[in-house]
C-alpha positions in Angstrom: -38.3 31.8 44.9 -35.6 34.0 45.7 -33.5 31.4 47.8 -33.2 29.2 44.4 -32.7 32.2 42.4 -29.5 32.8 44.3 -28.5 29.3 44.0 -29.2 29.1 40.0 -27.1 32.6 40.0 -23.8 30.8 41.5 -24.4 27.9 39.2 -24.2 30.1 36.3 -20.9 31.4 37.5 -19.4 28.2 37.5 -20.0 26.9 41.0 -20.8 23.4 42.1 -22.1 22.5 45.4 -20.0 19.6 47.1 -23.0 17.3 46.9 -22.7 17.1 43.4 -19.1 16.0 43.4 -19.6 13.4 46.1 -23.0 11.8 44.2 -20.3 11.4 40.8 -17.7 9.6 42.8 -20.1 7.1 44.2 -21.3 3.7 42.4 -24.6 4.4 43.0 -24.7 7.9 41.6 -26.1 8.9 45.2 -25.2 11.3 48.1 -27.0 11.7 51.4 -25.7 15.0 53.2 -26.2 16.5 56.6 -27.0 20.5 55.7 -25.3 21.7 59.3 -22.2 20.0 58.2 -22.2 20.0 54.6 -24.1 22.8 53.0 -22.5 26.0 55.1 -21.6 27.8 51.4 -24.7 27.0 49.8 -27.9 29.3 49.7 -30.4 26.6 49.5 -29.4 25.7 53.4 -29.4 29.2 54.3 -32.8 30.0 52.7 -34.6 26.8 53.6 -33.3 25.9 56.9 -34.0 22.2 55.7 -32.4 19.5 58.2 -31.0 16.6 55.3 -30.6 16.6 51.4 -30.4 14.2 48.6 -28.5 14.2 45.5 -28.7 12.0 42.3 -27.0 11.7 39.5 -29.4 11.8 36.2 -27.1 9.0 34.0 -27.7 6.8 31.3 -25.4 4.7 29.1 -22.3 6.2 30.9 -23.6 9.9 29.8 -23.9 12.3 32.4 -27.4 14.6 32.1 -27.3 16.6 35.2 -28.0 16.4 38.8 -31.7 15.6 40.8 -31.3 17.1 44.4 -33.8 17.0 47.1 -34.2 19.0 50.5 -36.4 17.8 53.8 -38.1 19.6 56.1 -38.2 18.6 59.8 -40.4 15.8 59.9 -38.9 14.0 56.8 -36.2 11.3 56.6 -34.8 9.3 53.5 -34.7 6.1 54.6 -33.9 2.8 52.6 -37.6 3.0 50.3 -36.9 7.0 49.6 -33.6 6.2 48.8 -34.4 4.1 46.0 -37.2 5.8 44.8 -35.0 8.6 44.7 -32.7 6.5 42.4 -35.2 5.2 40.2 -36.7 8.8 39.7 -33.2 10.0 38.7 -32.9 6.7 36.3 -36.3 7.7 34.7 -35.4 10.9 34.1 -31.7 10.1 32.6 -33.4 7.5 30.2 -35.6 10.2 29.2 -33.1 12.9 28.6 -30.9 10.3 27.1 -33.9 9.6 24.2 -34.4 13.6 23.9 -30.7 14.0 22.8 -30.7 10.7 20.6 -33.5 11.9 18.8 -31.9 15.6 18.0 -28.8 14.0 17.2 -30.6 11.6 14.7 -32.3 14.6 13.0 -29.3 16.4 13.0 -27.4 13.7 11.5 -30.5 13.3 8.8 -30.4 16.6 8.2 -26.7 16.7 7.8 -26.8 13.6 5.4 -29.7 15.2 3.2 -27.2 18.3 2.8 -24.3 15.9 1.9 -26.3 14.0 -0.6 -27.1 17.2 -2.2 -23.5 18.6 -1.9 -22.7 15.1 -3.3 -24.7 15.3 -6.5 -23.4 18.7 -7.3 -19.7 17.8 -6.6 -20.5 14.5 -9.2 -21.7 16.7 -11.8 -18.8 19.1 -11.5 -16.0 16.5 -11.3 -17.2 14.3 -14.4 -17.2 11.0 -11.7 -19.5 8.0 -12.1 -22.7 9.3 -9.5 -25.5 6.9 -8.6 -28.2 7.0 -6.5 -30.2 3.7 -5.6 -33.0 2.5 -3.5 -32.5 0.7 -0.1 -31.9 -2.6 -2.4 -29.4 -1.2 -4.5 -31.5 -0.6 -7.4 -31.0 2.4 -9.6 -33.9 5.2 -8.5 -32.5 8.3 -9.9 -30.7 9.4 -13.4 -27.3 10.5 -13.4 -25.6 11.5 -16.3 -22.3 10.3 -15.7 -23.9 6.7 -14.9 -25.6 6.6 -18.1 -22.3 7.4 -19.8 -20.6 4.5 -18.1 -23.2 2.0 -18.6 -24.4 2.8 -22.4 -28.0 2.5 -20.9 -31.0 5.1 -20.6 -32.3 5.8 -17.3 -35.3 4.2 -18.4 -33.3 0.7 -19.0 -31.4 1.1 -15.8 -34.0 2.0 -13.4 -34.9 -0.7 -10.8 -31.9 -2.6 -12.0 -29.2 -3.8 -8.9 -25.7 -2.5 -9.5 -24.3 -5.7 -9.0 -25.4 -7.6 -12.0 -22.5 -5.9 -14.0 -19.9 -6.7 -11.7 -16.7 -9.1 -12.3 -18.0 -12.7 -11.5 -14.8 -12.8 -9.3 -16.0 -9.7 -7.2 -19.3 -10.1 -6.8 -19.0 -12.4 -3.2 -16.6 -9.9 -1.4 -18.2 -7.0 -2.8 -21.9 -8.1 -1.5 -20.4 -8.8 1.8 -19.3 -5.4 2.2 -22.3 -4.0 1.2 -24.4 -5.9 3.2 -22.2 -5.0 6.3 -22.6 -1.1 5.3 -26.4 -1.5 5.1 -26.8 -3.5 8.4 -24.8 -0.6 10.3 -26.7 2.0 8.2 -23.2 3.3 7.7 -20.7 4.6 4.9 -18.5 2.5 2.7 -15.7 2.3 0.6 -15.5 -0.5 -2.0 -13.1 -1.6 -4.8 -14.4 -3.6 -7.5 -14.3 -4.2 -11.3 -17.7 -3.0 -13.3 -18.4 -3.9 -17.1 -18.7 -0.8 -19.0 -21.1 -0.5 -22.1 -18.5 -1.2 -24.6 -18.1 -4.9 -22.4 -14.8 -4.0 -20.9 -14.1 -4.4 -17.3 -12.9 -1.4 -15.6 -11.4 -1.1 -11.9 -13.8 1.1 -10.2 -13.5 2.8 -6.3 -16.8 3.3 -5.0 -17.8 5.4 -2.2 -21.1 5.7 -0.5 -23.3 6.7 2.5 -27.1 6.2 3.5 -29.5 8.9 3.4 -32.1 8.3 6.4 -35.6 8.7 6.7 -37.5 10.4 9.6 -37.8 6.8 11.1 -34.4 6.0 11.2 -34.6 3.5 8.3 -32.6 3.9 5.1 -34.4 6.1 2.4 -31.4 6.1 -0.3 -27.9 5.2 -0.6 -26.1 8.0 -2.7 -22.5 7.8 -4.0 -19.8 8.2 -6.7 -17.4 5.7 -8.6 -13.9 6.6 -9.4 -12.4 4.4 -12.5 -8.7 3.6 -11.2 -7.8 1.3 -14.1 -5.2 3.3 -14.8 -3.5 3.9 -11.4 -3.7 0.7 -11.0 -1.4 -0.3 -13.9 0.8 2.5 -12.8 1.0 1.1 -9.3 2.0 -2.1 -11.0 4.3 -0.7 -13.2 5.8 1.2 -9.8 6.0 -2.2 -7.8 8.0 -3.6 -10.9 10.0 -0.6 -11.0 10.9 -1.2 -7.3 11.3 -4.8 -7.6 13.8 -4.0 -10.4 15.3 -1.7 -8.1 15.7 -4.1 -5.2 17.3 -6.6 -8.1 19.9 -3.9 -9.1 20.9 -3.3 -5.7 21.6 -7.2 -5.2 23.2 -7.5 -8.6 25.8 -4.7 -7.3 26.8 -7.1 -4.2 27.1 -10.2 -6.6 28.7 -8.4 -9.2 31.4 -7.1 -6.1 31.6 -10.8 -4.8 31.8 -12.0 -8.5 34.6 -9.8 -9.3 37.2 -11.0 -6.5 37.3 -14.6 -6.8 37.2 -13.8 -10.5 40.2 -11.8 -10.5 42.3 -15.1 -9.5 40.5 -17.2 -12.3 41.3 -14.6 -14.8 45.0 -14.1 -13.7 45.6 -18.2 -13.7 44.1 -18.6 -17.0 46.3 -15.8 -18.6 49.4 -16.9 -17.4 48.5 -20.5 -18.2 47.6 -19.4 -21.7 50.9 -17.5 -22.3 52.9 -20.5 -20.4 51.3 -23.2 -22.8 52.9 -21.9 -26.1 56.3 -22.3 -24.5 55.5 -25.5 -22.8 54.3 -26.7 -26.1 57.7 -25.5 -27.9 59.9 -27.1 -25.0 57.8 -30.3 -25.5 58.5 -30.6 -28.9 62.1 -30.0 -28.7 62.5 -32.3 -26.1 60.8 -35.2 -28.4 62.8 -34.3 -31.1 66.4 -35.0 -29.3 64.7 -37.8 -27.1 63.8 -39.1 -30.8 67.0 -38.5 -32.4 68.8 -40.4 -29.5 66.9 -43.2 -29.0 65.2 -43.6 -31.9 61.4 -43.7 -32.3 60.9 -47.4 -31.9 62.8 -47.3 -28.5 61.0 -44.4 -27.3 57.8 -45.9 -28.0 58.6 -48.9 -25.9 59.6 -46.8 -23.0 56.7 -44.7 -22.8 54.1 -47.2 -23.7 50.6 -45.9 -23.4 51.4 -42.5 -22.1 52.9 -41.5 -25.1 50.0 -40.1 -26.7 50.0 -37.7 -23.7 53.1 -36.4 -24.7 51.8 -35.7 -28.1 52.2 -31.7 -29.3 48.8 -31.9 -30.4 47.3 -32.8 -27.0 49.1 -29.2 -25.6 47.7 -27.2 -28.8 44.1 -28.6 -27.9 44.6 -27.8 -24.2 45.7 -24.1 -25.3 42.6 -23.7 -27.4 40.3 -25.0 -24.1 42.3 -22.6 -22.1 41.7 -19.8 -24.8 38.0 -20.7 -24.7 38.0 -20.6 -20.9 39.7 -17.3 -20.7 36.8 -15.7 -23.3 34.2 -16.9 -21.3 35.8 -15.6 -17.7 36.2 -12.0 -19.8 32.7 -12.5 -20.4 31.6 -13.1 -17.1 34.1 -9.9 -16.1 32.1 -8.0 -18.2 28.6 -8.7 -17.3 29.5 -8.3 -13.9 31.0 -4.8 -14.6 27.9 -4.3 -16.3 25.8 -5.1 -13.4 27.9 -3.1 -11.1 27.1 -0.2 -14.1 23.4 -0.6 -13.9 23.5 -0.7 -10.1 24.3 3.4 -10.3 20.8 4.2 -12.3 19.5 5.4 -8.8 22.5 7.5 -8.0 22.5 11.3 -8.9 26.6 11.2 -9.2 27.9 12.8 -12.9 30.8 12.3 -14.1 32.6 12.2 -17.4 31.7 9.1 -19.2 33.4 7.5 -22.3 30.2 6.4 -24.8 32.0 3.5 -26.1 32.2 1.9 -22.7 28.5 2.3 -21.7 27.3 1.3 -25.0 29.8 -1.9 -24.9 28.1 -2.6 -21.1 24.6 -2.3 -22.6 25.8 -4.6 -25.7 26.7 -7.2 -23.0 23.5 -7.1 -21.3 21.1 -7.3 -23.7 23.4 -9.7 -26.0 21.2 -12.8 -25.2 18.3 -10.8 -26.5 20.2 -9.9 -29.9 21.9 -12.9 -31.3 19.0 -15.2 -31.9 17.3 -12.0 -33.7 19.6 -10.1 -35.4 23.6 -9.5 -36.4 24.6 -6.4 -34.3 27.5 -4.3 -36.3 29.3 -1.9 -34.3 30.8 0.9 -36.3 32.6 3.6 -33.7 33.5 7.0 -34.6 35.4 9.2 -32.2 33.5 11.4 -29.8 34.6 13.5 -26.3 33.5 12.3 -22.8 30.1 13.2 -21.8 29.1 14.6 -18.6 26.2 11.6 -17.4 25.1 9.1 -14.9 26.7 6.3 -16.6 24.6 3.6 -15.0 21.3 5.8 -16.4 23.0 6.4 -19.5 23.8 2.4 -20.2 20.2 2.2 -19.4 19.1 4.5 -22.2 21.2 2.2 -24.8 20.0 -0.8 -23.4 16.3 0.0 -24.0 17.5 1.0 -27.6 18.8 -2.5 -27.8 16.2 -4.4 -26.5 13.1 -2.3 -28.3 15.1 -2.7 -31.7 15.5 -6.5 -31.3 11.9 -7.0 -30.4 11.2 -5.4 -33.4 13.1 -8.0 -35.5 10.6 -11.1 -35.9 12.1 -14.3 -35.5 13.5 -15.4 -38.7 14.3 -12.2 -40.2 
Protein backbone atom coordinates (compact mmCIF):
# COMPACT_ATOMS: atom_id res chain seq x y z
CA UNK A 1 0.00 0.00 0.00
CA UNK A 2 0.93 3.64 0.40
CA UNK A 3 3.17 2.94 3.40
CA UNK A 4 5.40 0.53 1.48
CA UNK A 5 5.28 2.78 -1.58
CA UNK A 6 6.79 5.62 0.44
CA UNK A 7 9.44 3.22 1.81
CA UNK A 8 10.28 2.01 -1.72
CA UNK A 9 10.61 5.57 -3.00
CA UNK A 10 13.18 6.38 -0.32
CA UNK A 11 15.11 3.26 -1.34
CA UNK A 12 15.16 4.42 -4.94
CA UNK A 13 16.64 7.72 -3.78
CA UNK A 14 19.56 5.88 -2.18
CA UNK A 15 18.51 5.71 1.47
CA UNK A 16 19.12 2.41 3.31
CA UNK A 17 17.51 1.46 6.64
CA UNK A 18 20.03 1.09 9.49
CA UNK A 19 18.78 -2.45 10.13
CA UNK A 20 20.06 -3.57 6.74
CA UNK A 21 23.61 -2.46 7.52
CA UNK A 22 23.39 -4.09 10.94
CA UNK A 23 22.39 -7.43 9.40
CA UNK A 24 25.32 -7.31 6.94
CA UNK A 25 27.95 -6.89 9.64
CA UNK A 26 26.56 -9.74 11.74
CA UNK A 27 28.09 -13.18 11.06
CA UNK A 28 24.66 -14.77 10.84
CA UNK A 29 23.41 -12.14 8.39
CA UNK A 30 20.49 -11.38 10.71
CA UNK A 31 19.35 -8.33 12.70
CA UNK A 32 16.40 -8.14 15.17
CA UNK A 33 15.38 -4.54 15.90
CA UNK A 34 12.99 -2.65 18.20
CA UNK A 35 11.19 -0.07 16.02
CA UNK A 36 10.57 2.25 18.97
CA UNK A 37 14.34 2.57 19.40
CA UNK A 38 15.83 1.84 15.96
CA UNK A 39 13.23 2.81 13.33
CA UNK A 40 12.25 6.44 13.92
CA UNK A 41 13.26 7.43 10.36
CA UNK A 42 11.54 4.44 8.72
CA UNK A 43 8.15 4.96 7.07
CA UNK A 44 7.26 1.31 7.63
CA UNK A 45 7.12 1.70 11.42
CA UNK A 46 5.34 5.02 11.02
CA UNK A 47 2.69 3.30 8.87
CA UNK A 48 2.45 -0.18 10.39
CA UNK A 49 3.08 0.55 14.03
CA UNK A 50 4.72 -2.90 14.55
CA UNK A 51 6.54 -3.66 17.77
CA UNK A 52 9.38 -5.81 16.41
CA UNK A 53 11.19 -6.45 13.10
CA UNK A 54 13.65 -8.95 11.67
CA UNK A 55 16.04 -8.48 8.72
CA UNK A 56 18.02 -11.29 6.99
CA UNK A 57 20.53 -10.94 4.15
CA UNK A 58 19.85 -12.95 0.97
CA UNK A 59 23.34 -14.36 0.50
CA UNK A 60 24.96 -17.31 -1.26
CA UNK A 61 28.58 -18.16 -2.04
CA UNK A 62 29.70 -14.81 -0.58
CA UNK A 63 27.41 -12.96 -3.03
CA UNK A 64 24.80 -10.52 -1.66
CA UNK A 65 21.49 -10.49 -3.53
CA UNK A 66 19.41 -8.25 -1.24
CA UNK A 67 17.57 -8.24 2.05
CA UNK A 68 14.43 -9.92 3.43
CA UNK A 69 12.61 -8.01 6.16
CA UNK A 70 9.51 -8.81 8.26
CA UNK A 71 7.41 -6.60 10.56
CA UNK A 72 5.66 -8.28 13.55
CA UNK A 73 2.31 -7.34 15.01
CA UNK A 74 1.73 -7.02 18.75
CA UNK A 75 0.74 -10.65 19.25
CA UNK A 76 3.84 -12.10 17.42
CA UNK A 77 7.32 -12.64 18.80
CA UNK A 78 10.57 -13.63 17.02
CA UNK A 79 11.84 -16.50 19.09
CA UNK A 80 14.68 -18.94 18.34
CA UNK A 81 12.55 -21.11 16.07
CA UNK A 82 11.24 -18.14 14.09
CA UNK A 83 14.80 -16.79 13.80
CA UNK A 84 16.02 -20.12 12.42
CA UNK A 85 13.17 -20.25 9.89
CA UNK A 86 13.82 -16.68 8.79
CA UNK A 87 17.50 -17.47 8.14
CA UNK A 88 16.54 -20.67 6.30
CA UNK A 89 14.09 -18.83 4.03
CA UNK A 90 16.71 -16.15 3.35
CA UNK A 91 19.28 -18.82 2.45
CA UNK A 92 16.81 -20.56 0.11
CA UNK A 93 16.00 -17.29 -1.63
CA UNK A 94 19.72 -16.47 -1.88
CA UNK A 95 20.37 -19.85 -3.49
CA UNK A 96 17.51 -19.38 -5.94
CA UNK A 97 18.70 -15.91 -6.94
CA UNK A 98 22.22 -17.24 -7.29
CA UNK A 99 20.96 -19.96 -9.64
CA UNK A 100 19.17 -17.38 -11.73
CA UNK A 101 22.30 -15.22 -11.94
CA UNK A 102 24.42 -18.22 -12.95
CA UNK A 103 21.97 -19.21 -15.67
CA UNK A 104 21.76 -15.68 -17.04
CA UNK A 105 25.53 -15.35 -17.02
CA UNK A 106 25.95 -18.77 -18.67
CA UNK A 107 23.55 -17.86 -21.48
CA UNK A 108 25.25 -14.50 -21.91
CA UNK A 109 28.67 -16.15 -21.99
CA UNK A 110 27.46 -18.76 -24.48
CA UNK A 111 26.04 -16.06 -26.73
CA UNK A 112 29.28 -14.10 -26.46
CA UNK A 113 31.31 -17.20 -27.31
CA UNK A 114 29.18 -17.99 -30.33
CA UNK A 115 29.52 -14.40 -31.51
CA UNK A 116 33.26 -14.55 -30.88
CA UNK A 117 33.48 -17.80 -32.83
CA UNK A 118 31.76 -16.17 -35.79
CA UNK A 119 34.11 -13.18 -35.60
CA UNK A 120 37.05 -15.56 -35.27
CA UNK A 121 36.11 -17.36 -38.48
CA UNK A 122 35.87 -14.04 -40.31
CA UNK A 123 39.18 -12.94 -38.86
CA UNK A 124 40.87 -16.14 -40.05
CA UNK A 125 39.57 -15.64 -43.57
CA UNK A 126 40.89 -12.07 -43.64
CA UNK A 127 44.33 -12.63 -42.07
CA UNK A 128 45.15 -15.92 -43.78
CA UNK A 129 46.04 -17.67 -40.53
CA UNK A 130 45.46 -21.40 -40.12
CA UNK A 131 41.95 -21.70 -38.77
CA UNK A 132 40.19 -24.80 -37.49
CA UNK A 133 36.96 -26.02 -35.93
CA UNK A 134 36.86 -29.39 -34.15
CA UNK A 135 34.32 -31.39 -32.18
CA UNK A 136 34.77 -31.81 -28.39
CA UNK A 137 37.20 -34.70 -29.05
CA UNK A 138 39.49 -32.56 -31.21
CA UNK A 139 38.44 -34.06 -34.55
CA UNK A 140 38.06 -31.77 -37.57
CA UNK A 141 34.42 -31.07 -38.28
CA UNK A 142 34.36 -27.94 -40.45
CA UNK A 143 35.93 -27.09 -43.79
CA UNK A 144 38.44 -24.22 -43.30
CA UNK A 145 40.43 -23.35 -46.46
CA UNK A 146 43.58 -22.27 -44.59
CA UNK A 147 43.74 -25.63 -42.78
CA UNK A 148 43.41 -27.49 -46.07
CA UNK A 149 46.25 -25.43 -47.53
CA UNK A 150 48.54 -26.25 -44.60
CA UNK A 151 47.78 -29.97 -44.37
CA UNK A 152 47.37 -30.57 -48.10
CA UNK A 153 44.24 -32.64 -47.37
CA UNK A 154 40.73 -32.26 -48.66
CA UNK A 155 37.97 -31.68 -46.13
CA UNK A 156 36.76 -35.26 -46.69
CA UNK A 157 40.24 -36.57 -45.89
CA UNK A 158 40.64 -34.40 -42.78
CA UNK A 159 37.13 -34.75 -41.37
CA UNK A 160 37.03 -36.81 -38.21
CA UNK A 161 40.84 -36.96 -37.97
CA UNK A 162 42.41 -35.84 -34.70
CA UNK A 163 44.88 -32.98 -35.05
CA UNK A 164 47.28 -34.67 -32.62
CA UNK A 165 48.28 -37.21 -35.29
CA UNK A 166 50.27 -34.55 -37.15
CA UNK A 167 52.22 -33.38 -34.08
CA UNK A 168 55.96 -33.78 -33.76
CA UNK A 169 56.60 -36.89 -31.60
CA UNK A 170 58.42 -34.83 -28.96
CA UNK A 171 55.47 -32.44 -28.61
CA UNK A 172 52.63 -34.95 -28.30
CA UNK A 173 52.68 -35.45 -24.52
CA UNK A 174 53.01 -31.80 -23.38
CA UNK A 175 50.50 -30.63 -25.98
CA UNK A 176 47.89 -33.21 -24.98
CA UNK A 177 48.39 -32.33 -21.31
CA UNK A 178 47.66 -28.66 -22.05
CA UNK A 179 44.70 -29.63 -24.24
CA UNK A 180 43.20 -31.90 -21.59
CA UNK A 181 43.50 -29.16 -18.97
CA UNK A 182 41.54 -26.80 -21.20
CA UNK A 183 38.93 -29.49 -21.91
CA UNK A 184 38.50 -30.17 -18.19
CA UNK A 185 38.07 -26.49 -17.30
CA UNK A 186 36.25 -25.54 -20.52
CA UNK A 187 38.62 -22.61 -20.85
CA UNK A 188 40.56 -21.02 -23.67
CA UNK A 189 44.12 -22.19 -24.24
CA UNK A 190 47.38 -21.06 -25.80
CA UNK A 191 49.67 -23.91 -26.89
CA UNK A 192 52.92 -23.94 -28.85
CA UNK A 193 53.95 -27.06 -30.80
CA UNK A 194 55.43 -28.38 -34.04
CA UNK A 195 53.10 -29.81 -36.68
CA UNK A 196 53.81 -31.63 -39.93
CA UNK A 197 52.93 -29.72 -43.07
CA UNK A 198 51.72 -31.31 -46.30
CA UNK A 199 55.30 -31.47 -47.60
CA UNK A 200 56.45 -33.41 -44.52
CA UNK A 201 58.27 -30.43 -42.97
CA UNK A 202 57.52 -29.64 -39.34
CA UNK A 203 56.61 -26.03 -38.61
CA UNK A 204 56.47 -24.21 -35.26
CA UNK A 205 52.90 -23.15 -34.56
CA UNK A 206 51.22 -21.07 -31.87
CA UNK A 207 47.67 -22.38 -31.43
CA UNK A 208 44.97 -20.37 -29.70
CA UNK A 209 41.49 -21.73 -29.19
CA UNK A 210 38.36 -21.48 -27.08
CA UNK A 211 35.29 -23.66 -26.46
CA UNK A 212 31.82 -22.88 -27.75
CA UNK A 213 29.31 -24.14 -25.17
CA UNK A 214 25.92 -25.68 -25.82
CA UNK A 215 22.79 -24.64 -23.87
CA UNK A 216 23.43 -27.33 -21.24
CA UNK A 217 26.95 -26.05 -20.59
CA UNK A 218 28.77 -28.81 -22.45
CA UNK A 219 31.44 -28.02 -25.06
CA UNK A 220 29.79 -28.01 -28.46
CA UNK A 221 32.95 -27.35 -30.48
CA UNK A 222 36.43 -25.86 -30.32
CA UNK A 223 37.34 -22.91 -32.51
CA UNK A 224 40.80 -21.45 -32.98
CA UNK A 225 43.72 -20.43 -35.16
CA UNK A 226 47.34 -21.41 -35.60
CA UNK A 227 50.06 -18.89 -36.38
CA UNK A 228 53.22 -20.13 -38.09
CA UNK A 229 56.02 -18.79 -35.86
CA UNK A 230 58.90 -20.76 -37.42
CA UNK A 231 60.66 -17.69 -38.81
CA UNK A 232 59.99 -15.77 -35.59
CA UNK A 233 61.65 -18.48 -33.49
CA UNK A 234 64.63 -18.56 -35.83
CA UNK A 235 64.94 -14.79 -35.52
CA UNK A 236 64.69 -15.04 -31.72
CA UNK A 237 67.48 -17.59 -31.77
CA UNK A 238 69.61 -15.24 -33.86
CA UNK A 239 68.87 -12.35 -31.50
CA UNK A 240 69.81 -14.50 -28.52
CA UNK A 241 73.06 -15.37 -30.28
CA UNK A 242 73.68 -11.68 -30.96
CA UNK A 243 73.03 -10.90 -27.29
CA UNK A 244 75.54 -13.56 -26.28
CA UNK A 245 78.07 -12.14 -28.74
CA UNK A 246 77.48 -8.64 -27.39
CA UNK A 247 78.08 -9.91 -23.86
CA UNK A 248 81.22 -11.70 -25.01
CA UNK A 249 82.35 -8.47 -26.67
CA UNK A 250 81.96 -6.59 -23.41
CA UNK A 251 83.89 -9.28 -21.59
CA UNK A 252 86.54 -9.30 -24.32
CA UNK A 253 87.07 -5.57 -23.86
CA UNK A 254 87.72 -6.11 -20.16
CA UNK A 255 90.04 -9.03 -20.88
CA UNK A 256 91.92 -7.00 -23.50
CA UNK A 257 92.39 -4.20 -20.99
CA UNK A 258 93.70 -6.61 -18.38
CA UNK A 259 96.08 -8.20 -20.92
CA UNK A 260 97.47 -4.90 -22.16
CA UNK A 261 98.83 -3.79 -18.77
CA UNK A 262 101.14 -6.77 -18.02
CA UNK A 263 101.82 -7.19 -21.73
CA UNK A 264 103.40 -3.73 -21.77
CA UNK A 265 106.02 -4.90 -19.26
CA UNK A 266 106.67 -8.09 -21.25
CA UNK A 267 107.08 -6.17 -24.50
CA UNK A 268 109.40 -3.61 -22.92
CA UNK A 269 111.66 -6.31 -21.48
CA UNK A 270 111.66 -8.40 -24.65
CA UNK A 271 112.39 -5.39 -26.84
CA UNK A 272 115.23 -4.19 -24.58
CA UNK A 273 116.70 -7.70 -24.31
CA UNK A 274 116.48 -8.15 -28.07
CA UNK A 275 118.33 -4.86 -28.51
CA UNK A 276 120.96 -5.70 -25.83
CA UNK A 277 121.75 -9.25 -26.92
CA UNK A 278 123.68 -8.27 -30.09
CA UNK A 279 125.88 -5.98 -27.94
CA UNK A 280 126.37 -8.77 -25.40
CA UNK A 281 127.19 -11.23 -28.18
CA UNK A 282 129.76 -8.85 -29.70
CA UNK A 283 131.35 -8.19 -26.28
CA UNK A 284 131.49 -11.91 -25.56
CA UNK A 285 133.18 -12.66 -28.89
CA UNK A 286 135.71 -9.91 -28.25
CA UNK A 287 136.39 -11.18 -24.72
CA UNK A 288 136.77 -14.76 -25.84
CA UNK A 289 139.21 -13.67 -28.53
CA UNK A 290 141.38 -11.78 -26.02
CA UNK A 291 141.32 -14.65 -23.49
CA UNK A 292 142.14 -17.20 -26.20
CA UNK A 293 145.14 -15.15 -27.37
CA UNK A 294 146.59 -14.69 -23.89
CA UNK A 295 145.87 -18.08 -22.31
CA UNK A 296 145.70 -20.21 -25.38
CA UNK A 297 142.67 -22.19 -26.31
CA UNK A 298 143.88 -25.34 -24.57
CA UNK A 299 144.52 -23.58 -21.22
CA UNK A 300 141.20 -21.75 -21.54
CA UNK A 301 139.36 -25.01 -22.08
CA UNK A 302 140.97 -26.51 -18.95
CA UNK A 303 139.94 -23.51 -16.82
CA UNK A 304 136.29 -23.38 -18.02
CA UNK A 305 135.69 -27.12 -18.23
CA UNK A 306 132.19 -28.25 -19.20
CA UNK A 307 130.81 -24.68 -19.06
CA UNK A 308 132.75 -23.73 -22.15
CA UNK A 309 129.76 -24.53 -24.37
CA UNK A 310 127.68 -21.92 -22.52
CA UNK A 311 130.10 -19.20 -23.56
CA UNK A 312 129.88 -20.17 -27.19
CA UNK A 313 128.70 -17.04 -29.12
CA UNK A 314 126.50 -19.31 -31.23
CA UNK A 315 124.50 -19.98 -28.03
CA UNK A 316 123.76 -16.28 -27.71
CA UNK A 317 122.73 -16.16 -31.36
CA UNK A 318 120.19 -18.92 -30.64
CA UNK A 319 118.96 -17.08 -27.54
CA UNK A 320 118.62 -13.93 -29.59
CA UNK A 321 116.54 -15.80 -32.21
CA UNK A 322 114.27 -17.16 -29.47
CA UNK A 323 113.82 -13.67 -27.98
CA UNK A 324 112.82 -12.39 -31.42
CA UNK A 325 110.24 -15.18 -31.72
CA UNK A 326 108.89 -14.33 -28.26
CA UNK A 327 108.77 -10.63 -29.19
CA UNK A 328 106.92 -11.41 -32.41
CA UNK A 329 104.42 -13.55 -30.51
CA UNK A 330 103.93 -10.80 -27.92
CA UNK A 331 103.27 -8.30 -30.71
CA UNK A 332 100.68 -10.72 -32.05
CA UNK A 333 99.03 -10.87 -28.62
CA UNK A 334 99.05 -7.08 -28.44
CA UNK A 335 97.42 -6.78 -31.88
CA UNK A 336 94.71 -9.29 -30.97
CA UNK A 337 94.06 -7.50 -27.65
CA UNK A 338 93.77 -4.19 -29.47
CA UNK A 339 91.42 -5.84 -31.94
CA UNK A 340 89.21 -7.04 -29.10
CA UNK A 341 89.13 -3.50 -27.75
CA UNK A 342 88.14 -2.20 -31.16
CA UNK A 343 85.38 -4.76 -31.60
CA UNK A 344 83.98 -3.96 -28.15
CA UNK A 345 83.01 -0.54 -29.52
CA UNK A 346 80.58 -2.01 -32.07
CA UNK A 347 77.56 -1.09 -29.91
CA UNK A 348 78.72 2.51 -29.50
CA UNK A 349 77.44 5.28 -31.79
CA UNK A 350 80.65 7.30 -31.65
CA UNK A 351 81.80 8.50 -35.10
CA UNK A 352 85.46 9.48 -35.43
CA UNK A 353 88.07 9.83 -38.19
CA UNK A 354 89.28 6.28 -38.87
CA UNK A 355 92.30 5.00 -40.78
CA UNK A 356 91.09 2.26 -43.10
CA UNK A 357 94.38 0.38 -42.96
CA UNK A 358 94.13 0.13 -39.19
CA UNK A 359 90.63 -1.36 -39.13
CA UNK A 360 91.50 -3.74 -41.96
CA UNK A 361 94.59 -4.94 -40.07
CA UNK A 362 92.46 -5.45 -36.96
CA UNK A 363 90.01 -7.56 -38.98
CA UNK A 364 92.88 -9.56 -40.52
CA UNK A 365 94.34 -10.31 -37.10
CA UNK A 366 90.96 -11.49 -35.83
CA UNK A 367 90.22 -13.61 -38.91
CA UNK A 368 93.69 -14.96 -39.53
CA UNK A 369 93.01 -18.30 -37.88
CA UNK A 370 90.14 -18.87 -40.34
CA UNK A 371 92.30 -17.85 -43.29
CA UNK A 372 95.72 -19.42 -42.75
CA UNK A 373 94.60 -23.04 -43.31
CA UNK A 374 92.56 -22.20 -46.44
CA UNK A 375 94.19 -19.46 -48.46
CA UNK A 376 97.02 -16.97 -48.86
CA UNK A 377 96.10 -13.40 -47.98
CA UNK A 378 97.76 -10.74 -50.14
CA UNK A 379 97.71 -7.13 -48.94
CA UNK A 380 98.10 -4.38 -51.56
CA UNK A 381 97.15 -1.11 -49.85
CA UNK A 382 96.88 2.17 -51.66
CA UNK A 383 96.76 5.69 -50.23
CA UNK A 384 93.43 6.72 -48.68
CA UNK A 385 92.31 9.55 -46.45
CA UNK A 386 90.58 8.95 -43.13
CA UNK A 387 86.83 8.23 -43.10
CA UNK A 388 84.24 9.29 -40.53
CA UNK A 389 83.01 6.02 -39.05
CA UNK A 390 82.67 3.79 -36.03
CA UNK A 391 85.93 1.84 -36.01
CA UNK A 392 84.38 -1.18 -34.28
CA UNK A 393 81.52 -1.50 -36.77
CA UNK A 394 83.81 -0.90 -39.74
CA UNK A 395 86.18 -3.63 -38.49
CA UNK A 396 83.15 -5.91 -38.17
CA UNK A 397 82.34 -5.28 -41.84
CA UNK A 398 85.82 -6.26 -43.00
CA UNK A 399 85.88 -9.23 -40.59
CA UNK A 400 82.63 -10.55 -42.11
CA UNK A 401 84.01 -10.11 -45.64
CA UNK A 402 87.24 -11.93 -44.79
CA UNK A 403 85.53 -14.84 -43.01
CA UNK A 404 82.93 -15.24 -45.76
CA UNK A 405 85.71 -15.22 -48.38
CA UNK A 406 87.74 -17.80 -46.41
CA UNK A 407 84.73 -20.06 -45.98
CA UNK A 408 84.05 -19.93 -49.72
CA UNK A 409 87.45 -21.58 -50.32
CA UNK A 410 87.29 -25.35 -50.08
CA UNK A 411 89.99 -27.04 -48.01
CA UNK A 412 92.89 -27.96 -50.24
CA UNK A 413 92.19 -25.28 -52.84
